[in-house]
C-alpha positions as CSV (number, residue, x, y, z in Angstrom):
1,X,0.7,15.2,3.1
2,X,-2.7,15.4,1.6
3,X,-3.6,13.9,-1.4
4,X,-6.5,15.3,-3.4
5,X,-8.9,13.4,-5.3
6,X,-7.7,12.6,-8.7
7,X,-3.9,12.9,-7.9
8,X,-1.8,10.3,-8.1
9,X,-1.0,8.5,-4.7
10,X,2.4,9.2,-3.1
11,X,4.7,6.3,-3.6
12,X,4.8,3.6,-0.7
13,X,5.9,0.0,0.4
14,X,4.3,-2.3,2.3
15,X,4.9,-6.1,3.4
16,X,2.4,-8.8,2.6
17,X,1.6,-11.7,5.1
18,X,4.7,-13.4,3.8
19,X,6.8,-10.5,4.5
20,X,7.7,-9.9,0.8
21,X,7.8,-6.1,0.1
22,X,5.7,-4.4,-2.7
23,X,6.1,-0.9,-3.8
24,X,3.0,1.2,-5.4
25,X,5.5,2.3,-8.0
26,X,6.1,-1.3,-9.2
27,X,2.3,-1.6,-10.0
28,X,2.5,1.7,-11.9
29,X,-0.4,1.7,-14.6
30,X,-2.5,-1.1,-13.2
31,X,-5.4,-0.8,-10.6
32,X,-4.4,-1.3,-7.2
33,X,-6.5,-2.3,-3.8
34,X,-5.1,-1.9,-0.4
35,X,-6.7,-3.5,2.2
36,X,-5.7,-2.2,5.6
37,X,-6.1,-4.6,8.8
38,X,-5.4,-2.6,11.9
39,X,-3.2,-4.8,14.3
40,X,-2.7,-7.5,11.9
41,X,0.7,-9.4,12.4
42,X,1.3,-7.6,15.5
43,X,0.3,-9.8,18.0
44,X,-2.2,-7.1,19.3
């Protein structure tokens, strides 16, 4: 699914380093930064 510039991001859930889940919609109205580390916590 493509998202155009200026459109809201689709809702998603990610797990943090403490294995706590965070869902984008929980932060609606706030600024959010997602830092992506390839192979983090995978043993690879």
